[in-house]
C-alpha positions in Angstrom: -12.8 3.1 3.8 -10.4 3.8 6.3 -12.9 5.2 8.5 -14.6 1.8 8.5 -11.6 -0.4 8.7 -10.1 1.7 11.9 -13.5 2.7 13.1 -12.5 3.8 16.6 -8.9 5.4 15.2 -10.7 7.3 12.6 -9.9 10.7 13.3 -7.9 12.8 10.7 -4.9 12.7 13.1 -4.5 9.0 13.5 -5.3 8.4 9.8 -3.1 10.9 8.1 0.1 8.8 8.9 -1.4 5.8 7.5 -2.4 7.7 4.5 1.0 9.0 3.8 2.7 6.1 4.2 0.7 4.7 1.5 0.4 7.9 -0.8 4.0 9.0 -0.2 6.5 6.4 0.8 5.0 3.4 -0.9 4.4 5.3 -4.3 8.0 6.7 -4.1 9.5 3.0 -3.2 7.2 2.1 -6.2 8.8 4.5 -8.2 12.3 3.9 -7.3 11.8 -0.1 -7.7 10.2 0.2 -11.1 13.6 2.5 -12.2 15.7 0.0 -10.7 13.8 -3.3 -12.5 13.1 -1.3 -15.7 9.6 -2.2 -15.2 6.7 0.3 -15.3 5.0 1.1 -12.1 1.9 -0.4 -13.2 3.5 -3.5 -13.9 5.1 -4.0 -10.7 1.7 -3.4 -9.0 -0.1 -5.7 -11.0 2.6 -8.2 -9.8 2.7 -7.3 -6.4 -1.3 -7.6 -6.0 -1.1 -10.9 -8.1 1.6 -12.2 -5.7 -0.8 -10.8 -2.4 -3.9 -12.4 -3.7 -2.4 -15.8 -4.4 -0.4 -16.0 -1.2 -3.4 -16.3 1.0 -2.4 -13.6 3.2 -5.1 -11.3 4.9 -5.7 -8.0 3.1 -5.0 -6.2 6.1 -1.3 -7.3 6.6 -0.6 -5.4 3.3 -1.9 -1.9 4.6 0.4 -2.1 8.0 3.4 -0.2 7.7 
């Protein structure tokens, strides 16, 4: 999917920082927010996705750090 999305930039060296941002940094932030709010990480993800879907934002906007 990342290869399709970023086509010309689809080398491992260029994709790795994006993958790390999503899988490491954003996940850590999600866990911290869950602890602060008293919600489960799953509950927060559902809220964020629902807000994104109904906001009319372009999906690619959610992928850029």
